[in-house]
C-alpha positions as CSV (number, residue, x, y, z in Angstrom):
1,M,-10.8,36.4,-13.6
2,A,-10.6,33.3,-15.3
3,T,-9.4,30.1,-13.4
4,T,-6.0,30.2,-13.0
5,T,-4.1,28.0,-15.6
6,A,-0.3,28.0,-15.0
7,K,1.0,25.2,-12.9
8,K,2.0,26.4,-9.3
9,K,5.3,25.4,-7.3
10,G,4.7,23.9,-4.0
11,I,1.6,22.0,-2.2
12,H,-1.3,22.0,-4.2
13,F,-4.4,23.8,-2.7
14,A,-6.6,20.6,-2.5
15,W,-4.4,19.3,0.2
16,F,-5.1,22.3,2.4
17,V,-9.0,21.5,1.9
18,L,-8.2,18.2,2.7
19,I,-6.7,19.2,6.0
20,G,-9.7,21.2,6.8
21,V,-12.3,18.1,5.8
22,L,-9.9,16.1,8.4
23,L,-10.5,18.3,11.4
24,M,-14.1,18.5,10.7
25,M,-14.5,15.1,10.1
26,G,-12.4,14.0,13.2
27,L,-14.1,16.0,15.5
28,C,-17.4,16.3,14.5
29,R,-18.0,12.7,13.4
30,G,-15.0,10.6,15.1
31,G,-15.3,12.9,18.1
32,I,-18.8,14.0,18.7
33,N,-20.9,11.4,17.0
34,S,-19.2,8.3,18.0
35,G,-18.3,9.7,21.6
36,M,-22.3,10.2,22.0
37,G,-22.9,6.6,23.5
38,L,-20.2,7.6,26.3
39,F,-22.5,9.6,28.1
40,F,-25.6,7.2,28.2
41,Q,-24.6,5.5,31.4
42,P,-23.4,8.3,33.3
43,I,-26.4,10.2,32.6
44,S,-28.6,7.6,33.6
45,A,-26.4,7.2,36.9
46,D,-26.8,10.8,38.0
47,M,-30.4,11.8,36.9
48,H,-31.6,8.5,37.7
49,I,-33.5,7.4,34.5
50,G,-33.2,4.4,32.3
51,V,-30.1,4.4,29.8
52,G,-32.8,3.2,27.3
53,E,-34.7,6.8,27.5
54,V,-31.1,8.8,27.3
55,A,-30.2,7.0,24.1
56,M,-33.3,7.7,22.6
57,M,-32.1,10.5,22.2
58,S,-29.6,8.9,19.3
59,S,-32.7,7.4,17.8
60,I,-34.5,10.7,17.3
61,S,-31.2,12.4,15.8
62,A,-31.0,9.3,13.3
63,L,-34.8,9.9,12.2
64,I,-34.6,13.6,11.7
65,T,-30.8,12.9,9.4
66,M,-33.1,10.2,7.2
67,F,-35.4,13.0,6.5
68,W,-33.1,16.0,6.4
69,S,-30.6,14.8,4.3
70,P,-32.3,15.5,0.8
71,F,-33.1,18.6,1.6
72,A,-29.7,19.5,3.2
73,G,-28.1,18.0,-0.3
74,R,-30.2,20.4,-2.3
75,L,-28.7,23.5,-0.4
76,L,-25.2,22.3,-0.7
77,D,-25.8,22.3,-4.4
78,K,-27.2,26.0,-4.3
79,F,-25.5,28.0,-1.6
80,D,-21.8,28.9,-0.6
81,I,-20.3,25.6,1.0
82,R,-18.3,27.7,3.4
83,I,-21.3,29.4,5.0
84,I,-23.7,26.2,5.1
85,T,-20.8,24.5,6.6
86,V,-19.8,27.1,9.5
87,V,-23.4,27.4,10.5
88,A,-23.9,23.6,10.5
89,V,-20.8,23.5,12.7
90,A,-21.9,25.8,14.9
91,I,-25.3,24.2,15.0
92,Q,-23.6,20.6,15.8
93,A,-21.3,21.4,18.3
94,G,-22.9,24.3,20.2
95,C,-25.7,21.9,21.1
96,F,-23.6,19.5,22.0
97,A,-21.9,21.9,24.0
98,A,-25.4,23.0,25.8
99,L,-26.2,19.3,26.4
100,S,-24.1,20.0,29.9
101,L,-26.8,22.5,30.6
102,V,-29.9,19.9,30.5
103,D,-31.7,18.9,33.6
104,A,-34.3,16.7,31.9
105,V,-34.7,14.2,29.8
106,W,-36.8,15.9,27.2
107,G,-33.9,18.7,26.8
108,F,-31.7,15.8,25.3
109,Y,-34.0,15.2,22.6
110,A,-34.7,18.6,22.1
111,L,-31.0,19.3,21.5
112,A,-30.0,16.2,20.1
113,G,-33.1,16.7,17.2
114,I,-31.7,20.4,16.6
115,M,-28.2,19.1,16.3
116,A,-28.8,16.4,13.6
117,F,-29.8,19.3,11.2
118,G,-26.2,20.6,11.5
119,S,-24.3,17.1,11.6
120,V,-26.1,16.1,8.4
121,F,-23.7,18.4,6.5
122,A,-20.6,18.4,8.9
123,T,-20.3,14.6,8.8
124,Q,-22.0,13.5,6.0
125,L,-22.3,15.4,2.9
126,V,-19.8,18.4,3.2
127,G,-16.4,15.9,3.4
128,P,-17.2,14.1,0.3
129,M,-18.5,17.1,-1.7
130,M,-15.0,19.0,-1.3
131,I,-13.0,16.1,-2.1
132,N,-14.9,15.3,-5.4
133,R,-14.6,19.0,-6.4
134,W,-10.8,19.3,-5.6
135,F,-9.5,15.8,-6.2
136,K,-9.6,14.8,-10.1
137,D,-6.6,12.9,-9.2
138,K,-5.9,10.9,-6.0
139,N,-10.0,11.1,-5.3
140,G,-9.7,7.7,-3.5
141,L,-6.8,8.3,-1.6
142,A,-8.2,11.6,-0.3
143,M,-11.4,9.7,0.6
144,G,-9.4,7.0,2.3
145,I,-7.4,9.3,4.3
146,M,-10.5,11.2,5.5
147,M,-12.4,8.0,6.7
148,S,-8.9,6.8,8.2
149,F,-8.6,9.7,10.2
150,V,-12.2,9.6,11.4
151,A,-11.4,6.3,13.0
152,I,-8.3,7.5,14.5
153,C,-10.0,10.4,16.5
154,S,-12.7,8.1,17.5
155,A,-10.1,5.9,19.0
156,V,-7.9,8.6,20.5
157,L,-11.0,11.1,21.6
158,S,-13.1,8.0,23.3
159,P,-11.0,7.3,25.9
160,V,-10.0,11.3,26.7
161,V,-13.4,12.0,26.9
162,A,-14.2,9.1,29.1
163,S,-11.5,10.0,31.2
164,I,-13.0,13.6,31.7
165,I,-16.3,12.3,32.3
166,A,-14.8,10.1,35.1
167,S,-12.8,12.7,36.7
168,S,-15.0,16.0,36.1
169,G,-18.6,14.7,35.1
170,W,-20.5,14.1,32.1
171,R,-21.4,17.6,31.8
172,M,-17.8,18.8,31.6
173,G,-17.2,16.0,28.8
174,Y,-20.2,17.8,26.8
175,I,-18.3,21.2,27.4
176,V,-14.9,20.3,26.4
177,L,-15.7,18.3,23.3
178,G,-18.3,20.5,21.9
179,V,-16.0,23.6,22.7
180,L,-13.0,21.7,21.0
181,A,-14.9,21.3,17.8
182,L,-16.2,24.8,17.8
183,V,-12.6,26.5,18.2
184,V,-11.0,24.1,15.6
185,V,-13.5,23.7,13.1
186,I,-14.8,27.0,12.2
187,P,-11.7,28.7,11.8
188,A,-10.3,25.9,9.5
189,V,-13.8,26.3,7.4
190,L,-13.0,29.8,6.9
191,I,-9.8,29.5,6.0
192,W,-9.6,26.6,3.8
193,F,-13.1,26.1,2.4
194,R,-13.4,27.2,-1.2
195,T,-14.5,25.8,-4.2
196,P,-11.7,25.5,-7.2
197,E,-14.0,28.3,-8.8
198,Q,-14.1,30.7,-5.9
199,K,-9.9,30.1,-5.5
200,G,-9.7,30.5,-9.2
201,Q,-7.6,27.2,-9.7
202,L,-8.3,23.9,-10.9
203,P,-8.7,20.7,-9.2
204,L,-5.6,18.1,-8.4
205,G,-5.1,16.1,-11.4
206,A,-6.4,18.5,-14.0
207,T,-5.4,17.5,-17.4
208,E,-3.6,19.8,-20.1
209,A,-7.2,19.8,-21.8
210,D,-8.5,21.2,-18.9
211,I,-5.8,23.9,-18.4
212,E,-5.8,25.0,-22.0
213,A,-9.9,25.1,-21.8
214,A,-9.2,27.3,-18.8
215,K,-6.8,29.5,-20.3
216,N,-9.3,30.4,-23.2
217,A,-12.2,30.5,-21.1
218,D,-14.2,34.0,-21.0
219,P,-14.5,34.7,-17.0
220,K,-18.2,34.9,-17.6
221,A,-18.2,31.6,-19.3
222,A,-16.2,30.1,-16.7
223,A,-18.5,31.4,-13.7
224,E,-21.4,30.0,-15.7
225,A,-19.5,26.7,-16.4
226,A,-18.9,26.4,-12.3
227,K,-22.4,26.1,-12.3
228,N,-23.2,23.7,-14.8
229,L,-20.8,20.9,-13.5
230,P,-21.2,17.7,-15.6
231,G,-23.3,15.1,-14.5
232,L,-27.0,14.1,-14.0
233,T,-29.6,16.3,-12.1
234,S,-31.2,14.2,-8.9
235,K,-34.7,14.0,-10.9
236,Q,-32.9,12.0,-13.9
237,A,-30.7,10.1,-11.5
238,L,-34.1,8.7,-9.7
239,K,-35.3,7.7,-12.9
240,T,-32.4,5.3,-13.5
241,P,-32.4,2.0,-12.4
242,T,-28.6,2.3,-11.6
243,F,-29.3,4.9,-8.7
244,W,-31.9,1.9,-7.3
245,F,-29.0,-0.6,-7.1
246,F,-26.8,1.7,-5.7
247,F,-29.6,2.5,-3.2
248,I,-30.0,-1.0,-2.3
249,F,-26.4,-1.5,-2.0
250,M,-26.5,1.4,0.6
251,V,-29.3,0.4,2.6
252,L,-28.1,-3.1,3.1
253,L,-24.3,-1.9,3.7
254,T,-25.6,0.3,6.3
255,G,-27.7,-2.6,8.0
256,T,-24.7,-4.9,7.9
257,L,-22.3,-2.5,9.6
258,A,-25.0,-1.2,12.0
259,F,-24.4,-4.8,13.6
260,A,-21.0,-3.0,15.0
261,S,-23.1,-1.5,17.6
262,I,-23.8,-5.1,19.0
263,V,-20.3,-6.3,18.8
264,P,-19.6,-5.9,22.6
265,T,-22.8,-8.1,23.2
266,L,-21.8,-10.7,20.8
267,A,-18.1,-11.0,22.6
268,I,-20.3,-11.7,26.0
269,E,-22.4,-14.2,23.8
270,A,-19.0,-15.8,22.9
271,G,-17.9,-16.2,26.2
272,F,-15.5,-13.4,26.8
273,D,-15.3,-10.7,29.6
274,T,-16.4,-7.0,29.4
275,V,-12.8,-6.0,29.1
276,T,-12.3,-8.3,26.0
277,S,-15.5,-6.7,24.3
278,G,-13.9,-3.2,24.8
279,F,-10.9,-4.1,22.8
280,A,-12.8,-5.9,20.5
281,M,-13.9,-2.6,18.9
282,T,-10.3,-1.5,18.8
283,A,-9.6,-4.5,16.3
284,Y,-12.7,-3.3,14.6
285,M,-11.5,0.4,14.3
286,V,-8.1,-0.7,13.4
287,G,-9.4,-2.7,10.4
288,T,-11.5,0.4,9.3
289,A,-8.3,3.2,9.5
290,I,-6.3,1.0,7.4
291,A,-8.9,-0.2,4.7
292,A,-10.2,3.4,4.3
293,V,-6.8,4.2,2.8
294,V,-6.0,0.8,1.1
295,F,-9.6,0.9,-0.6
296,G,-9.3,4.7,-1.8
297,T,-6.0,3.8,-3.2
298,I,-7.7,0.6,-5.2
299,S,-10.2,2.7,-6.3
300,D,-8.0,5.4,-7.9
301,K,-6.0,2.5,-9.4
302,L,-8.8,0.3,-10.5
303,G,-11.7,1.8,-9.9
304,P,-14.6,1.9,-7.0
305,L,-16.4,-1.3,-8.4
306,K,-13.0,-3.7,-7.8
307,A,-12.5,-1.7,-4.4
308,T,-16.0,-2.7,-3.5
309,M,-15.2,-6.4,-4.5
310,V,-12.3,-6.5,-2.1
311,A,-14.5,-4.9,0.5
312,C,-16.8,-7.6,-0.1
313,A,-14.3,-10.1,0.2
314,C,-13.3,-8.5,3.5
315,G,-16.9,-8.9,4.9
316,F,-17.5,-12.5,3.8
317,I,-14.0,-13.7,5.9
318,A,-15.2,-11.7,8.9
319,L,-18.7,-13.4,8.6
320,L,-17.7,-16.9,8.4
321,G,-15.0,-16.4,11.2
322,L,-18.1,-14.9,13.5
323,I,-20.4,-17.5,12.4
324,F,-18.2,-20.6,12.8
325,F,-15.1,-19.6,15.0
326,R,-16.1,-16.5,17.3
327,T,-15.3,-18.5,20.6
328,N,-11.6,-18.4,19.7
329,L,-10.0,-15.0,20.7
330,Y,-7.8,-14.6,17.8
331,M,-10.3,-15.8,15.1
332,F,-12.9,-13.3,17.3
333,F,-10.6,-10.3,17.0
334,G,-9.5,-11.0,13.6
335,S,-12.9,-11.5,12.1
336,L,-13.8,-8.3,13.8
337,F,-10.6,-6.5,11.9
338,F,-11.8,-7.9,8.5
339,Y,-15.5,-6.3,9.7
340,G,-13.8,-3.0,10.2
341,C,-12.3,-3.2,6.7
342,L,-15.8,-3.5,5.3
343,S,-17.0,-0.4,7.5
344,A,-14.3,1.7,5.3
345,T,-16.9,0.8,2.4
346,L,-19.6,3.3,3.6
347,G,-17.7,6.4,3.8
348,V,-14.9,6.0,1.3
349,I,-16.5,3.7,-1.6
350,G,-20.2,5.3,-1.5
351,P,-19.0,8.8,-2.4
352,L,-16.6,7.8,-5.1
353,V,-19.3,5.2,-7.0
354,L,-21.9,8.2,-6.8
355,G,-19.6,10.6,-8.6
356,T,-18.1,8.4,-10.8
357,L,-22.0,7.0,-12.1
358,F,-23.9,10.5,-11.7
359,G,-21.4,13.3,-11.8
360,Q,-21.0,16.4,-9.9
361,K,-23.9,18.7,-11.4
362,E,-25.9,17.9,-8.4
363,F,-23.8,15.7,-6.3
364,G,-25.1,17.0,-2.8
365,S,-28.7,16.6,-3.9
366,I,-28.2,12.8,-5.1
367,Y,-25.9,12.1,-1.9
368,G,-28.7,13.5,0.5
369,I,-31.2,11.2,-1.1
370,V,-28.6,8.1,-0.7
371,M,-28.0,9.0,3.1
372,M,-31.8,8.3,3.6
373,A,-30.6,4.7,3.0
374,T,-27.9,5.0,6.2
375,G,-31.4,5.8,8.3
376,I,-33.2,2.9,7.1
377,G,-30.6,0.5,7.4
378,S,-29.9,1.2,11.1
379,M,-33.8,2.0,12.4
380,I,-34.9,-1.7,10.5
381,L,-31.9,-4.0,11.3
382,I,-30.3,-3.0,14.9
383,P,-33.9,-3.9,16.4
384,A,-34.1,-6.6,14.1
385,Y,-30.7,-8.5,15.4
386,G,-31.9,-8.0,18.9
387,F,-35.1,-9.5,18.0
388,I,-33.5,-12.6,16.6
389,Y,-31.1,-12.6,19.6
390,D,-34.2,-12.6,22.0
391,A,-36.1,-15.2,20.1
392,T,-33.3,-18.0,19.4
393,G,-30.9,-17.1,22.1
394,S,-28.1,-16.9,19.5
395,F,-26.4,-14.1,17.2
396,T,-25.7,-17.0,14.6
397,P,-29.0,-16.4,12.6
398,A,-28.5,-12.8,12.3
399,L,-24.8,-13.4,11.3
400,I,-26.0,-15.7,8.4
401,M,-28.7,-13.0,7.3
402,I,-25.9,-10.5,7.1
403,F,-23.7,-12.7,5.1
404,C,-26.6,-12.7,2.6
405,F,-26.7,-9.1,3.0
406,I,-23.0,-8.9,1.8
407,V,-23.7,-11.1,-1.3
408,V,-26.7,-8.9,-2.5
409,C,-24.6,-5.7,-1.8
410,L,-22.1,-6.9,-4.3
411,F,-24.7,-8.1,-7.1
412,S,-26.1,-4.6,-6.5
413,M,-23.2,-3.0,-7.0
414,I,-21.7,-5.1,-10.2
415,M,-25.4,-4.3,-11.3
416,A,-25.2,-0.5,-10.9
417,F,-22.1,-0.3,-12.6
418,K,-23.6,-2.6,-15.8
419,T,-26.3,-0.1,-15.8
420,G,-24.2,2.7,-15.2
421,K,-22.3,2.8,-18.7
422,K,-25.6,4.1,-20.2
423,V,-26.0,6.6,-17.1
424,Q,-22.3,8.0,-18.0
425,A,-23.0,8.2,-21.5
426,M,-25.8,10.8,-20.8
427,W,-23.4,13.6,-19.1
428,M,-19.8,12.3,-19.9
429,P,-18.4,14.6,-22.5
430,K,-18.0,12.6,-25.7
431,A,-14.0,12.3,-26.7
């Protein structure tokens, strides 16, 4: 049956898809991924092993994610996204719950490695891909809502899980969060995850031309068109300077945001106590939650390049505050709020830029390759920040370096859009 053309009254199915995406991202990314660090100290104390040994499972997961992402993206472009997502969530949440059974450190490493094969889909690739397919209009707003919900879930679930660990032990914490993700996310995926073609509907914001084309489309031709969405292949994208400017942007942006893991230590260095350092991350997450929606809306109204410029301006404010005024409590918290605003860029603007410049033809494959940048940025720069502090006794040199990273990020994004005009001409239908 050809794609539905009549305008239906009521709520567009795209919003139900977004609900499914929110539940998946909120529990799998905001809950499981963000909550991994809560278990390190309790496991260390219970099993009499070093925190560093336990934390190695995060490094193993990051390494596998980096190399698996490009292949994962190709799978999404070729197979039913609903089936892949169900399997991915089962792997990630199931392995997370199974961590409760581990009695030796190698077990944490093995399960964390297996988890990564599922979490690549559930926490990075599927959400942006579903939003790009369903939201022709309000794409940025939907992406912003998604990342804002991730930040909110992280802020809400972290103290809840910490309380469970304190009262019932770390094993129960793994079970509760893992099982919660399984019983909530998998039904949501089965009910709401469909492509517009599978549902027989057009994306939200389809134009009159889209509706007329769908009305006159032969069913076989419509099915074939669904397999040949407008855009570049991953091979074509990799040959353009536009892709590499964007890749540089993502590497340095990820490295910039990776500094957030050192914020509690930065608070101590600035002269604050451990309680204050804990509240510091709250300011960061509030900034992320607010900016995700704001940047998405700006992207819808003015384009993702303008949204990137605003985000980088937030980054400059944050870094200047941390470099010169971090010993002042209010300036410290304010700077972290703006730093949190910058962090919304990764999950909101990144996918929007990719879809804008390269289209939807092989979005999963291209985005999977780009996600390698997150692994590169984190693996190289987090240790580098620590080494700089060890060598100088201060985080100021690292903060100055991060300021320079943001300058390069802004330049790279401007160049990506400047060279991207030719790239868009390769796949955009001519008016």
